[in-house]
DONU-486895 format. One line per 10 residues: number of its first residue (from 1); their letters; for each residue x, z, y of N, C-alpha, C. Coordinates in Angstrom, 1 decimal. Each point is the difference from the previous one (the first is absolute). Example, Ala and Ser with C-alpha at 12.3 -4.5 7.8 and 13.67 -1.06 7.14 Angstrom:
BEGIN
1> as> 13.2,7.8,-5.7,-0.9,0.0,1.2,0.9,0.0,1.2 ~ -0.4,-0.7,1.1,0.9,0.0,1.1,-0.8,0.8,1.1
//
This chain:
BEGIN
1> ygdhrdlhvr> -4.5,-29.6,33.5,1.1,0.3,-0.8,0.2,1.5,-0.1 ~ -0.4,0.8,1.0,0.2,1.4,0.0,-1.0,0.7,-1.0 ~ -1.2,-0.6,0.0,-1.1,0.5,-0.9,0.4,-0.1,-1.5 ~ 0.7,-1.1,-0.3,0.5,-0.1,-1.4,1.1,1.1,-0.3 ~ 0.9,0.2,1.0,1.0,1.0,-0.3,-0.6,1.4,-0.1 ~ -1.0,0.3,0.9,-0.7,1.3,-0.1,-0.7,0.2,-1.4 ~ -0.5,-1.1,-0.6,-0.7,0.1,-1.2,1.0,0.3,-1.1 ~ 1.1,-0.6,0.1,1.2,0.2,-1.0,0.4,1.4,0.0 ~ 0.2,0.5,1.3,0.5,1.4,0.1,-1.1,1.0,-0.5 ~ -1.2,-0.2,0.3,-1.2,0.8,-0.6,0.0,-0.1,-1.4
11> srrqrqmcir> 0.1,-1.2,-0.6,0.1,-0.2,-1.4,1.0,0.8,-0.7 ~ 1.2,-0.1,0.6,1.1,0.7,-0.6,-0.2,1.5,0.1 ~ -0.5,0.5,1.1,-0.3,1.4,0.1,-1.0,0.5,-1.0 ~ -1.1,-0.8,-0.3,-0.9,0.3,-1.0,0.7,0.1,-1.3 ~ 0.8,-0.9,-0.3,0.7,-0.1,-1.4,0.9,1.3,0.0 ~ 0.6,0.4,1.0,0.9,1.3,0.0,-1.0,1.2,-0.2 ~ -1.1,-0.1,0.6,-1.0,1.3,-0.1,-0.4,-0.1,-1.5 ~ -0.3,-1.1,-0.6,-0.5,0.0,-1.4,1.1,0.6,-0.9 ~ 1.3,-0.5,0.3,1.0,0.4,-0.9,0.3,1.6,0.3 ~ -0.2,0.5,1.1,0.1,1.4,0.3,-1.1,0.7,-0.8
21> dslmamimtl> -1.2,-0.5,0.1,-1.1,0.6,-0.8,0.2,0.0,-1.4 ~ 0.7,-1.1,-0.5,0.2,0.0,-1.4,1.1,0.9,-0.5 ~ 1.0,0.2,0.9,1.0,1.0,-0.3,-0.5,1.4,0.0 ~ -0.9,0.2,0.9,-0.6,1.4,0.0,-0.9,0.2,-1.3 ~ -0.8,-1.1,-0.4,-0.7,0.1,-1.3,0.9,0.2,-1.1 ~ 1.2,-0.6,0.0,1.0,0.2,-1.2,0.5,1.5,0.1 ~ 0.3,0.5,1.1,0.6,1.3,0.2,-1.1,1.1,-0.5 ~ -1.2,-0.3,0.5,-1.1,0.9,-0.5,-0.3,0.0,-1.5 ~ 0.0,-1.2,-0.6,-0.1,-0.1,-1.4,1.1,0.7,-0.7 ~ 1.3,-0.2,0.4,1.1,0.7,-0.6,-0.1,1.5,0.1
31> tqeisvlrdr> -0.4,0.4,1.2,-0.2,1.5,0.3,-1.0,0.5,-0.9 ~ -1.1,-0.6,-0.2,-1.1,0.6,-0.9,0.5,0.0,-1.4 ~ 0.6,-1.1,-0.5,0.6,0.0,-1.3,1.0,1.1,-0.3 ~ 0.9,0.2,0.9,1.0,1.1,-0.1,-0.6,1.3,-0.1 ~ -1.0,0.2,0.9,-0.6,1.3,0.1,-0.8,0.4,-1.3 ~ -0.7,-1.0,-0.5,-0.7,0.3,-1.3,0.9,0.1,-1.1 ~ 1.0,-0.8,-0.1,1.0,0.1,-1.1,0.8,1.3,0.0 ~ 0.4,0.5,1.3,0.7,1.3,0.1,-0.8,1.1,-0.5 ~ -1.3,0.0,0.5,-0.9,1.1,-0.4,-0.2,0.0,-1.6 ~ -0.2,-1.2,-0.6,-0.2,0.0,-1.4,1.2,0.4,-0.8
41> idtfeqiled> 1.2,-0.4,0.5,1.2,0.4,-0.7,0.2,1.4,0.2 ~ -0.2,0.7,1.1,0.1,1.4,0.3,-0.9,0.7,-1.0 ~ -1.2,-0.4,-0.1,-1.0,0.7,-0.8,0.5,-0.2,-1.5 ~ 0.4,-1.1,-0.5,0.4,-0.2,-1.3,1.3,0.9,-0.3 ~ 0.9,0.0,0.9,1.2,0.9,-0.3,-0.4,1.5,0.0 ~ -0.9,0.4,1.0,-0.4,1.4,0.0,-0.7,0.4,-1.3 ~ -0.8,-0.8,-0.5,-0.8,0.3,-1.2,1.0,0.1,-1.1 ~ 0.8,-0.9,-0.2,0.9,0.1,-1.1,1.1,1.1,0.1 ~ 0.4,0.3,1.2,0.8,1.2,0.1,-0.8,1.3,-0.3 ~ -1.3,0.1,0.5,-0.7,1.1,-0.2,-0.2,0.4,-1.4
51> knvilekefd> -0.1,-1.1,-0.8,-0.4,0.1,-1.4,1.4,0.1,-0.8 ~ 1.1,0.0,0.7,1.3,0.0,-0.7,0.2,-1.2,-0.9 ~ -0.5,-1.1,0.4,0.2,-1.2,-0.8,1.2,-0.7,0.3 ~ 0.4,0.0,1.3,1.2,-0.7,0.4,0.5,0.7,1.3 ~ 1.3,-0.1,0.2,0.5,0.6,1.3,0.3,-1.1,0.9 ~ 0.0,0.3,1.3,0.3,-1.0,1.1,1.3,-0.6,-0.2 ~ 0.9,0.6,-0.6,1.3,-0.5,-0.2,-0.1,-1.3,-1.0 ~ -0.9,0.2,-1.0,-0.1,-1.1,-0.9,-0.7,-1.2,0.6 ~ -0.7,0.1,1.0,-0.6,-1.1,0.8,1.2,-0.7,0.7 ~ 0.8,0.8,0.5,1.2,-0.6,0.9,1.0,-0.7,-1.0
61> efipsddlet> 0.1,0.4,-1.2,1.1,-0.6,-1.0,-0.6,-1.1,-0.9 ~ -1.3,-0.2,0.2,-0.6,-1.0,-0.9,0.6,-1.4,0.2 ~ 0.3,-0.7,-1.1,0.4,-1.3,0.0,-1.0,-0.9,-0.8 ~ -0.7,-0.9,0.8,-1.0,-0.9,-0.6,0.5,-1.0,-1.0 ~ -0.8,-0.3,-1.0,0.4,-1.1,-1.0,-0.1,-1.3,0.7 ~ 0.5,-1.1,-0.7,-0.1,-1.4,0.6,-1.4,-0.4,0.2 ~ -0.8,0.4,-0.9,-1.5,-0.4,0.1,-0.7,0.7,1.2 ~ 0.4,1.2,0.2,-0.6,0.8,1.1,0.6,-0.6,1.3 ~ 1.2,-0.3,0.0,0.6,-0.6,1.2,-0.7,-1.4,0.3 ~ -0.4,-0.8,-1.0,-0.6,-1.2,0.2,-1.4,0.2,0.6
71> trknrrhqll> -0.7,1.0,-0.5,-1.3,0.4,0.5,0.1,0.4,1.4 ~ 0.9,0.8,0.3,0.1,0.5,1.4,0.4,-1.1,0.9 ~ 0.8,-0.9,-0.4,0.4,-1.3,0.8,-1.3,-0.8,0.3 ~ -0.8,-0.2,-1.1,-1.3,-0.7,0.3,-0.9,0.7,0.9 ~ -0.1,1.3,-0.1,-0.9,0.8,0.9,0.6,-0.1,1.4 ~ 1.3,0.1,0.2,0.5,-0.2,1.3,-0.3,-1.4,0.6 ~ 0.0,-0.9,-0.8,-0.2,-1.4,0.5,-1.5,-0.1,0.4 ~ -0.9,0.5,-0.8,-1.4,0.0,0.4,-0.3,0.8,1.3 ~ 0.7,1.0,0.2,-0.2,0.9,1.2,0.5,-0.9,1.2 ~ 1.2,-0.7,-0.1,0.5,-0.8,1.1,-0.9,-1.1,0.3
81> ervllpikkd> -0.6,-0.6,-1.0,-1.0,-1.0,0.2,-1.2,0.5,0.8 ~ -0.4,1.2,-0.3,-1.2,0.5,0.7,0.4,0.4,1.5 ~ 1.1,0.5,0.1,0.6,0.5,1.3,0.1,-1.2,0.9 ~ 0.6,-1.1,-0.6,0.3,-1.2,0.8,-1.2,-0.9,0.3 ~ -1.1,0.3,-0.7,-1.2,-0.9,0.1,-0.4,-0.3,1.5 ~ -0.1,1.0,0.9,-0.4,-0.3,1.4,0.9,-1.1,0.6 ~ 1.3,0.2,-0.3,0.9,-1.0,0.8,-0.2,-1.3,-0.7 ~ -0.1,-0.1,-1.3,-0.2,-1.2,-0.7,-1.3,-0.8,0.5 ~ -1.0,0.8,0.3,-1.3,-0.5,0.5,0.3,-0.6,1.4 ~ 0.8,0.7,0.8,0.3,-0.5,1.3,0.7,-1.3,0.0
91> le> 0.9,-0.2,-0.9,0.8,-1.1,-0.1,-0.7,-1.3,-0.5 ~ -1.1,0.3,-0.6,-0.7,-1.2,-0.6,-0.7,-0.8,1.0
//
């Protein structure tokens, strides 16, 4: 009977380790995405400001159209699907 309980405890620990690994993978994926996006946005803003095309203030005050909001919502959904993929795989 003790062996069965030990197997159950080890199995639970292995699942917890898998979940931790998946969470770390999610965090790393998000961190990479944020870093790349932040660099690209910074570059874009700097080029536009250097060429006197747009001021930083205009970025801050921008209000997106309904179509653009929908596009952004879909993009966020796709990102969440990608980020949550490791957890979904573990739960299957």
